[in-house]
N, C-alpha and C positions, 0 to 999 in steps of 0.2 A: 177770475176774470171771465165775464160773460162772453158768449160766442160772438155777438155783434161787435163788441169792443175789439176782440181779437181780429175779426175780419177787417175792421177799419184800420187797425195797426198794420195788418198784412198789406192793405192797399198802399198805405204810406211807405211801408218798407220796400215794396216793389219799385215805387218812384225813386226812392233813395238809392236802391241797388242799381237801377238803370243809370242814374246820374253819375254814379262813381265808376261806371263802365262795365257792369255785369250785363251780359246779353239778356234781353227782355224775356226770352223763352225760359232761361234758367231761373231768372228772378221770380217769374210767376209760378213756375213749377215748385221751387223751394218753398215759397210762402203758402202755396196751396197745401203742400204736405204738412207744413207746420200747423195750419188751421185745422186740417182733418185730424191729425194725431193729438194735438194738445187742446184744441177747442172742442171738437166732437168727441174725442177719446173713443173713437170707433175705428180701429185699424181695418175692419172689414171694408170701410169706405174707400180704402186705398185700391180696391179692385177697379176703381175708376181709372187708375193709371194704366191698367191693361185694356180696358174697353174703350178709352177715349180715342186712341188712334184709329180703331176700327169704326167707331160711330162717327168720327169727324170726316173720314174719307170714304166710307162705304157708299155714300150718296154721290150722284153725279153733279151735285151742286158745286163742288169745288173744281170740277174739270176745266172750267174756263181759265183758271189761274195759270197752270203750266203752259197752256196753249197760247195765251196772250203774251206770256213772257217769251216763249219761243219765237213768236211772230216779231216781237220787238228786237230780239237779238239777230234775227235774219235780216231785218231792215237795217240794223246797225252795221251789217257786213256789206252794205251797198252804198251808193252815192245818192240815195233818195233825198236825204236832208239837204245836201248841196244843191241838187236840182230844184228843190222846192224854194229854197232861199233865192237862188239865181232868178227864177221866174218871178217871184214876188218883188224882187229888187228892180227888175226891168219894168214891170207894170206900174210900180209906185215911185219910179225914179224922180218924177217932178213934184212929188208931195214933200213939203218941208219935213226933214227928218226921215226921208224915204227908206233909208237902210234900216233904221230902228223899227219903223212901222213894218217893213218887210220881215224883219226878224220876229216880231210879235205874231204876224200872220203865219210865218213859217212854223212857229211854235204851236199855234192853234192847229195847223194841218198835221204836224208831226205828233201832236197829242192824240190824234185819232188813230195812231198806230203804235205809240210807245206806252202811254199810260202812266208815266212816272215823271214827277216835276224835275228832279235833278238830272235825269238822263235827257229829258227834252231840252232843258236849258243848255246842257253841255253839247248835245248834238247840233243844235242850231248855233250856239255861241262859238264853237270852234271854226265854223264856216264864216259866220257873220262878222265877228270882231276884227279879224285881220283886214277885211275889206273896209270896215268902218275906220280903222286906224290909218289905212292908206289914204282915205279921204279927209283925214284930220278931224274926225268926229270926237267930241268930248268923251273920253273913255269911261269915266265913272257914270255919266248919264246913260251911255249906251249899254254898259253892263247892268246897270240898275233896271233898265227897261226889260232886258232879257231875263233877268233874275225874277222880276215880277211876272213876266209872261210864262215862266215855268209853272206857275199855279195852274195853267191850263192843262198841264200834263195829265193829272189824274181826274180832271173835271170832265173833259170830253172823252167819250168812250173810245176804246176799252180802258178800263181803270182798275189797277190792282187793288187800291184801297176800297173801291166799291165792291169788288168781288169778295174780299175778306170780310167787309162789313155785312154783306148779304149772307155769307156763310154763318156768321155769328148770330145775326138777328133772325135768320131763316126767312128772309124776304126774297121776292122775285129778283134775281140778279139782272135779268133783262130789263126790267123796269127801272132798276137803279142806274144802269148804264145809260138808258135813254133820258133819265131825269137830269143828267148833267149837261145835255146838249144846249138847251136854251140859256142857262146861266153861262156856259162856256162861250157861246156866241156873243152874249152881252158883254162879258168881260173882255173879249177880244176887241170889240168896238170901243169900249171905255179906255183901255190901255193905249190903243192906237190913236185915239182922239187926244188923250193927254200928251202923248209924245209929240204929236203934230203941233198942239198949242204951245208947248214948251219951246219947240224949235222956231215957231213964228216969233215968240217973245225974245228968244236968244238965238239969232241966226248963226252966230259963230259956233254954236254947239254942233251944227250939222250942215256944213257947206253942201250946196247942190252938186250932184255928180254930173258928168258929161251927158248930153242929150242922147237918148236911146231911140232908135228908129222903131216904127211899128213892126217892121219885119222881124227885128230882133225879139220883140215882145212875143209875137206869135210863135216864133221858133222855140223860145224858152218855154212857152205854155205847153208845147207838145211833150215835154219831159215830166209834166205833172200828172199825166193820166194814170200812171201805175198806182199812186197813192189814192187817187179818186176811186179807182176800181176797188182797192182794198177797203176804203171807208164804206162804199156802197154795199160791198159784200157783207160786211159786219153789221152796220147799223140798219141797212135796208132789210136784211133777212130777219133781224130781231123785231124791228118796228112793224113790218108787214105780217108778222106771225108765222113766217115760213119756217123759222128755226128758233130753237131755244138759245139761251146764252152759250151753253156748252157747244151746241151744234154750230152756231155762228162763229165761235172761236176756232173750231176745226176748219170751217170754210175759209176763215181769214188766214190761217196758217197755210192751207193748200194754195190759195190764190197768191199769197205773198211769195211762197216758194217757187211757184211757176213763173211769176213775173221776175223774180230775182235770177232764176236760171236763164230765162230768155233774154232779159234786157240788161243784166248787170254782171254776167259772167260768174254767177254763183256756182260753186263747185262742191264736191263732197267734203273737201277739207274745211270749207266755210261752214257747212252744215254741222260738221263735227264740233267746231268751236262754239257754234250757237247752241247745240244740244248740251254740251258740257257746261256752259254758262247757265243754261236754263235749269239743268239738274241741280246745280249748286244753289241757285237762288230759290228754286221751288222747295228744295230740302230745308233751307233756312226758314222760309215762310211757313212750310208745313209743320215744322217743330214749334213755331210760334203759335200756330192755330191749335195744335194739340195741347200745349201748355195753357193757352187761353181757355180751352174747353174745360180743363181740370180746374183752373182758377175760378172760372165762372160757376162751376158746380159748387166749389167751396163757399164762394160768396153767396150763392143762391140758398144753400141749406143753412147758412148762418142767419138768414132773414134780414140782413143789413139793408139790401136794396129795397125790400118791401117796407121795412121800417122807415127808411128815409122818404120813400114815396108817400106812405100814409101820413107821416108828420107834415110834409109840405102841402099835401092835398087838404088835410084837416086845418092847416094854419090859415087857409083862406087867402093865400097870396094869389095875385093875378098870375095866370099861366105865363104871360109874356115876361113878367118880372123874373120868373123861374128860368125861362129860356135865356134871358139876358145874363143871369147869374151863371148858368151852365156854360155859356159861351165865354165868359170872362175866365172861368176856370180852365177851359180848353185852350184858350189863347195863351194863358200863362204856362200851361203844360207844354204847349207847342214850342215855346222858347227853349226848352231843355230836353225834349223827347221828339222822336220822329213820328211821322203820321201813323204807321202801323202800330207802334207801341202805344200811342194814345188811344187808338181805336180798340185795341185789345184790352186795355185797362178800363177805359171809360164805358164801353158798351154794357157790361153787366150792372153798372151803377146807374147810368143815365137813361138808357132805353126804356126800362120798366117805368121810370118816372114820367118820361115824355108821353108814353102811351097811356098812362093813367090820367094824364092831363088832357088827353084827347088829340094829341098831335100825331101827324102821319110819320111813321118811322122811315119811309123813303125820303121825305123832305128833310128829316133830321139827318139822314145819311149825307145828303148834299151839304147841309149846313156844317156838319162835322168835318167833312173833307176840305171844304173851303177854309174853315177856321184853322185846321191843323196845318194846311199848306201855307197860310199866312204866317203861322208861328215859325215855320222853317226859315223865314227871312227876317224875323223880328229879333232885335237885340234882347237880352245880352248874348244868347247862344246863336240861334238861327243857323241850323246845320247847313242849309243850302247857301247861305251867305258866306260861311267859312269855306265851303266847297268852291264857290266862285272865286273867292279871294286867292285860294291856293292854286287852282288850275290856271287862272288867267293872270296870276302874279300881280295882284293889286292890293295895296294895304287895306285892311278891313275898314278903316275909317272912310276911305274914299268910296268903297263899295256901299257902305251905309248911307253916305251923303248922296250918292247917285240914285239909290233905290227909294229914298225917303218920300218924294212926291208920289211915286207909284204905290208905296206902302199905305199912304193915307187914302189913296183911291181904293185900294183893296179892302180897307176897313169900311169904306162907304158901300162897296159892292157887297160885303158880308151883310151889312144892315139891310140892303135891298133884298137879298136872298131870304133873310129872316122875316122881313116885313111882308113879302109877297110870296107865300108858299106856292101859288099857282104857277109861278115862273118855273119851278121844278116839277110840278105835278101835272101840268097841262098835257105834255106829250105822253107820259105814262098812262094818263087817264084815257087817252084816245085808243090805247091798245086793248082796253077791256071789251 
């Protein structure tokens, strides 16, 4: 069996192993060793097992990862999510479906601090859904909107998927983080608009709440300033060139910690919980990155990625046809694998190809993150869909029924991101 065929079988085997429940890190590591031993027949190449951890983490490129995770866990120990939703709710109270729109806006704001779709959806959902139920909102519609809004989590910086993608592709993580801002704002507007239109068409889905005075609105707005300071500290320092992504992550943690101590009664025991959770998650992602580095090495020396790239380029296919085909593959994978797993498996195959076709890897990173996040709520698997069903105790059928109109909108949004690369590249371009 030639090396390219073995590499292709190895990729398929990783997907199968992940589907049956083997952790992605172990799956990639096992298949990389198989390819090196039986394909290369060069045991000396296993030295990569020893050098990969050092080469993966010696650079400061990966430093934003644990810092952004720590910042998210610190925020999780406060009432910031509750305060954000309360303020958005009061300011949007007279908008049809105001609570749902408030939830989506709340997710957009929380996304700028958490960076994970599932966590963002749960953080806002646990606060928003009880209030929606109290006002007799249609529950499947409400949960469907919040589930779709979770896509904003990794799109608006900081973003764990963007950091991991940047490490693997060796792109400027600061530019990747900034690249998600404009698509994130657009998606927030689209989701909020659709929710409002649906509530105008079906008034019974979202009865209007009691009138809120302007005084209550301004009082609630005062509780939003901590998250605004955190956002400005991170995004502002990166965009203005004051700090690198790593330095901005450190600034974000420091600012968040100070605000949590001063305004939310954050104490050493809370910090201990946040640091323990951060260490656990960082260790898991770190092992995945190490395994992906070794797996990428095995795929790279097999020549499979280069062979696929050359074949497609020489076939004379339109680059856009190739991009559409890649996105179809990713969306299918997204139904059965999580975002990081897809990024780890797909990057060594697709990134060399899209660069050979002349596409920008930063733009492709945004496309990939949007695509994989849509996959997390797409049947038949949809990991976030099952998560929402279990946490909020709603049958999966009702969750899918509620999210369907928003899912259609998400596919339209993906098409916009693909068709208009400048939506993602305009802000990073201004940083040069």
